[in-house]
C-alpha positions as CSV (number, residue, x, y, z in Angstrom):
1,M,75.9,-43.9,-87.0
2,T,72.1,-44.0,-88.1
3,N,69.8,-44.4,-85.4
4,K,69.1,-48.4,-86.0
5,Q,73.0,-48.9,-85.1
6,T,72.7,-46.8,-82.0
7,N,69.8,-48.7,-80.7
8,M,71.5,-52.2,-81.6
9,K,74.9,-51.0,-79.5
10,R,72.1,-49.8,-77.1
11,L,70.4,-53.1,-77.2
12,F,73.5,-55.5,-76.7
13,M,75.2,-53.2,-73.6
14,F,71.7,-54.0,-71.6
15,M,71.8,-57.5,-72.8
16,C,75.5,-57.5,-71.7
17,S,74.7,-56.0,-68.2
18,L,72.1,-58.7,-67.6
19,F,74.5,-61.4,-68.0
20,L,77.2,-59.9,-65.3
21,C,74.5,-59.0,-62.5
22,A,73.0,-62.9,-63.5
23,V,76.4,-64.3,-62.8
24,L,77.2,-62.0,-60.1
25,A,74.1,-63.1,-58.1
26,G,74.8,-66.5,-59.0
27,C,78.2,-66.4,-57.2
28,K,76.6,-64.0,-54.5
29,N,74.4,-67.1,-53.6
30,N,76.6,-70.0,-53.9
31,A,79.0,-67.9,-51.3
32,D,76.3,-67.3,-49.4
33,E,75.4,-71.2,-49.1
34,E,78.8,-71.9,-48.4
35,N,78.8,-69.5,-45.8
36,T,75.6,-70.3,-44.3
37,G,75.0,-73.2,-41.5
38,P,73.3,-73.3,-37.9
39,L,75.6,-71.5,-36.3
40,M,76.5,-68.1,-38.2
41,S,79.3,-66.2,-35.8
42,F,81.2,-66.8,-32.9
43,G,83.6,-64.7,-30.5
44,F,84.4,-63.0,-28.0
45,E,83.2,-59.3,-28.3
46,K,84.7,-56.7,-25.9
47,S,81.3,-55.6,-24.9
48,F,81.2,-58.7,-22.9
49,N,84.9,-58.6,-22.0
50,D,86.2,-54.9,-21.1
51,F,89.5,-56.6,-20.6
52,L,89.8,-56.9,-24.2
53,S,91.6,-54.3,-26.6
54,T,89.0,-55.5,-29.4
55,D,86.5,-57.7,-30.7
56,I,87.9,-61.5,-31.0
57,I,86.0,-63.0,-34.0
58,A,86.1,-66.6,-34.7
59,T,86.5,-68.5,-38.4
60,I,83.6,-70.7,-39.2
61,D,84.3,-73.5,-41.7
62,Q,80.5,-74.6,-42.7
63,S,81.9,-77.8,-44.6
64,A,84.1,-78.5,-42.2
65,K,81.8,-77.9,-39.2
66,T,85.1,-76.1,-37.7
67,V,85.5,-73.3,-35.7
68,T,88.7,-71.5,-35.4
69,V,89.9,-68.5,-33.4
70,T,93.1,-67.1,-32.5
71,V,93.7,-65.8,-29.0
72,P,96.6,-63.4,-28.2
73,V,98.2,-65.1,-25.3
74,A,98.1,-60.9,-23.2
75,A,94.4,-61.8,-23.3
76,Y,94.4,-64.8,-20.8
77,K,96.6,-62.7,-18.1
78,K,95.1,-61.3,-15.6
79,P,96.4,-58.2,-13.2
80,A,99.8,-58.4,-11.4
81,G,99.0,-60.5,-8.1
82,Q,96.1,-62.2,-9.7
83,K,96.7,-65.9,-10.2
84,G,95.1,-68.0,-12.7
85,N,94.1,-67.5,-16.7
86,R,91.2,-65.2,-17.3
87,K,88.0,-66.7,-18.8
88,F,85.9,-65.2,-21.6
89,K,82.2,-64.3,-22.2
90,L,81.4,-66.3,-25.7
91,S,79.2,-64.4,-28.3
92,F,77.7,-66.3,-30.9
93,T,74.4,-66.2,-33.5
94,L,72.1,-68.8,-34.4
95,Q,70.8,-69.3,-38.1
96,D,67.8,-70.6,-36.6
97,P,66.6,-68.0,-33.5
98,K,65.1,-71.1,-31.7
99,A,67.6,-73.3,-31.7
100,K,69.6,-73.9,-28.6
101,L,73.8,-74.0,-28.7
102,Y,75.1,-76.6,-26.0
103,K,78.6,-78.0,-24.7
104,D,78.6,-81.1,-22.8
105,G,75.0,-81.1,-22.5
106,K,74.9,-77.1,-21.2
107,E,73.4,-74.8,-22.3
108,Q,75.4,-71.9,-23.8
109,I,74.2,-68.4,-23.2
110,S,75.5,-65.7,-25.5
111,G,76.9,-62.6,-23.9
112,E,76.5,-64.8,-20.2
113,T,78.3,-68.4,-20.6
114,E,81.6,-68.5,-19.3
115,D,84.9,-70.7,-20.0
116,L,88.2,-71.1,-20.1
117,F,89.1,-70.9,-24.0
118,I,92.4,-72.9,-24.1
119,K,91.6,-76.5,-25.2
120,D,89.6,-77.1,-27.9
121,K,86.1,-78.1,-27.8
122,E,82.8,-79.3,-29.1
123,Y,79.3,-77.4,-29.3
124,S,76.1,-78.3,-30.6
125,V,73.9,-76.8,-32.6
126,K,70.3,-78.4,-31.7
127,T,66.9,-77.3,-33.2
128,E,63.1,-78.1,-31.8
129,D,63.0,-80.6,-34.0
130,G,65.4,-82.6,-32.1
131,S,68.3,-82.1,-35.1
132,A,72.0,-81.3,-33.9
133,T,74.7,-80.0,-35.8
134,T,78.2,-80.4,-34.0
135,Y,81.4,-77.9,-34.1
136,T,84.9,-78.4,-33.5
137,L,86.5,-75.0,-32.3
138,H,89.8,-75.0,-32.6
139,I,91.7,-72.4,-30.4
140,K,95.2,-71.0,-31.8
141,I,96.9,-69.3,-29.4
142,E,99.8,-66.3,-30.3
143,Y,102.4,-66.8,-28.3
144,E,104.7,-63.6,-27.3
145,T,107.7,-65.6,-29.0
146,P,107.1,-67.2,-32.4
147,S,107.7,-71.2,-32.3
148,I,110.0,-69.8,-35.1
149,D,112.0,-67.0,-35.9
150,P,110.7,-65.5,-38.9
151,A,114.4,-65.3,-40.2
152,D,114.7,-68.9,-40.2
153,V,111.4,-70.4,-40.9
154,E,113.1,-71.4,-44.4
155,T,115.6,-73.7,-42.9
156,V,113.3,-74.8,-40.5
157,K,111.0,-76.1,-43.3
158,Q,113.5,-79.3,-44.4
159,F,112.8,-80.5,-41.2
160,F,109.0,-80.8,-41.6
161,G,107.7,-84.4,-42.7
162,T,107.6,-87.6,-41.0
163,Y,110.3,-89.9,-39.2
164,G,110.0,-93.5,-38.1
165,Y,107.4,-94.7,-40.5
166,N,107.8,-96.3,-43.5
167,A,105.4,-95.6,-46.0
168,G,105.8,-98.0,-48.9
169,E,105.9,-100.7,-46.2
170,K,103.7,-99.2,-44.2
171,K,106.5,-100.3,-41.5
172,V,106.9,-98.2,-38.0
173,T,111.1,-97.9,-37.3
174,G,110.7,-95.6,-34.5
175,I,111.4,-96.6,-31.1
176,L,110.5,-95.3,-27.7
177,Y,112.4,-97.0,-24.7
178,F,110.1,-96.5,-21.5
179,D,110.3,-98.3,-18.7
180,S,112.7,-101.0,-19.3
181,N,110.3,-101.7,-22.7
182,E,110.6,-100.7,-26.4
183,Y,107.2,-99.1,-27.6
184,P,106.7,-98.2,-31.6
185,T,106.9,-94.4,-32.4
186,V,106.3,-92.0,-35.1
187,V,106.9,-88.0,-35.0
188,V,104.9,-86.3,-37.9
189,C,105.6,-82.4,-37.6
190,N,105.2,-79.2,-39.5
191,E,104.9,-75.4,-38.8
192,E,102.0,-75.7,-36.7
193,K,101.9,-78.9,-34.8
194,F,104.0,-81.3,-33.7
195,I,102.8,-85.1,-33.1
196,S,104.3,-87.5,-31.2
197,Y,103.0,-91.2,-32.1
198,S,103.0,-93.5,-28.7
199,L,101.2,-95.5,-26.3
200,M,100.5,-92.4,-25.2
201,S,100.3,-89.9,-28.7
202,S,100.1,-86.6,-28.2
203,L,99.6,-82.9,-30.6
204,Y,101.5,-80.1,-29.5
205,T,100.7,-76.5,-31.4
206,N,103.1,-74.8,-28.7
207,M,106.5,-75.6,-29.5
208,R,110.1,-73.6,-30.2
209,W,112.6,-74.4,-32.6
210,D,116.1,-73.7,-31.8
211,K,119.2,-73.8,-33.5
212,V,122.3,-75.6,-32.0
213,S,124.8,-75.6,-35.0
214,E,124.5,-75.6,-38.7
215,T,123.9,-79.1,-38.7
216,E,121.4,-79.3,-35.6
217,W,118.5,-78.3,-34.1
218,T,115.9,-78.2,-31.6
219,C,112.4,-78.6,-31.0
220,K,111.0,-78.1,-28.0
221,T,106.9,-78.7,-27.0
222,Y,104.8,-77.4,-24.3
223,H,101.2,-77.6,-23.2
224,K,98.9,-74.8,-24.6
225,K,99.1,-73.2,-21.2
226,D,102.3,-73.0,-20.4
227,F,102.7,-69.8,-22.1
228,K,106.0,-69.0,-20.4
229,R,107.4,-72.5,-21.6
230,E,109.3,-73.6,-19.0
231,T,108.2,-77.4,-18.9
232,P,109.1,-78.8,-22.0
233,S,107.2,-82.2,-22.9
234,V,109.0,-83.7,-25.5
235,T,112.6,-82.4,-26.8
236,A,113.3,-83.4,-30.1
237,T,117.0,-83.3,-32.2
238,F,116.9,-82.8,-35.8
239,K,120.7,-83.2,-37.5
240,I,121.8,-83.4,-41.1
241,G,124.4,-86.2,-41.9
242,A,127.3,-85.8,-43.9
243,N,125.1,-87.5,-46.5
244,G,122.7,-84.4,-46.1
245,K,119.6,-86.7,-44.7
246,I,118.1,-85.9,-41.9
247,T,117.2,-87.7,-38.7
248,C,114.8,-86.9,-35.6
249,K,115.2,-88.1,-31.8
250,Q,113.4,-87.3,-29.7
251,V,112.9,-87.2,-25.8
252,V,109.6,-87.5,-23.9
253,N,110.3,-85.7,-20.9
254,A,106.5,-86.1,-19.7
255,M,107.3,-90.0,-19.4
256,G,110.5,-89.5,-17.5
257,D,112.7,-88.1,-20.0
258,A,112.0,-91.3,-22.1
259,P,114.8,-91.5,-25.1
260,G,114.1,-92.6,-28.5
261,N,116.3,-94.2,-31.3
262,E,117.7,-92.0,-34.5
263,M,114.7,-91.8,-36.9
264,P,115.0,-91.1,-40.2
265,K,113.0,-88.5,-42.4
266,E,110.8,-90.6,-44.6
267,N,109.9,-89.4,-48.2
268,G,105.9,-90.7,-47.6
269,S,103.8,-89.6,-44.8
270,Y,101.9,-91.4,-41.7
271,V,98.5,-90.5,-41.0
272,W,96.8,-91.6,-38.3
273,A,94.0,-94.5,-38.4
274,A,92.4,-96.6,-35.1
275,D,92.8,-99.5,-37.4
276,D,95.8,-99.1,-38.9
277,G,97.7,-102.2,-37.2
278,H,100.6,-100.0,-35.0
279,G,98.4,-99.4,-31.9
280,F,99.1,-95.9,-31.7
281,K,96.2,-94.2,-29.9
282,K,94.5,-91.0,-31.6
283,P,96.8,-88.1,-30.7
284,V,95.3,-85.9,-27.8
285,V,95.9,-81.8,-28.3
286,Q,98.3,-80.9,-24.9
């Protein structure tokens, strides 16, 4: 190979290297921009919570302005003989060192502020110029018993969906019988949540699916803080008919065991909107 050919080959490889570096740098910058926001980190560090076995670090979605943290239920438990649930001291970092973090108008101090982290919360990062960015903290609890036994997940998936709402006609067909009156209701459920829309709409993330027979399953929902699942709020019974069609009948235990009608599983889905005319309240996480 001549010197000219060798030099050309080296130049080509050099130019390719420069191009690759530029592409990687661009990707890194884009990733950094996506991961950058007023709130840089959030969690519960073992150094401030000596009862933890390891740090609990949240995932921050800067575009959606959400903070998601998963806490094992054991972390809440106090030593034998002590009542109540443990509180955690939060840790966080802000992009602007002069900015401050607030919840309900109260300043939060990293490594010092203590709270009971069970229900979802909202935090605001406020800068010196008065601007504020609000983040919603979603707290997921890892219960000792999963909502669905791993071996049953694929079977239970057939029950996920919307019941009591005809999406094509935008018509509610679900009925809840309470205090000698009939109220519209819709049920929406999946692997992570169970929502009962009614005059008191509720969203549950603590639930338990159990098999009754080959054609019948139940899903019982509980408040997030009901770690032992002792007091059900809603008991929903799912049945597979002879025609293969699936129905759901809920009993709202939290409303004096108010029963509902047999609601068919619909092809469409229901998504709550304040002005949709159905009169449902925005679901509250229980």
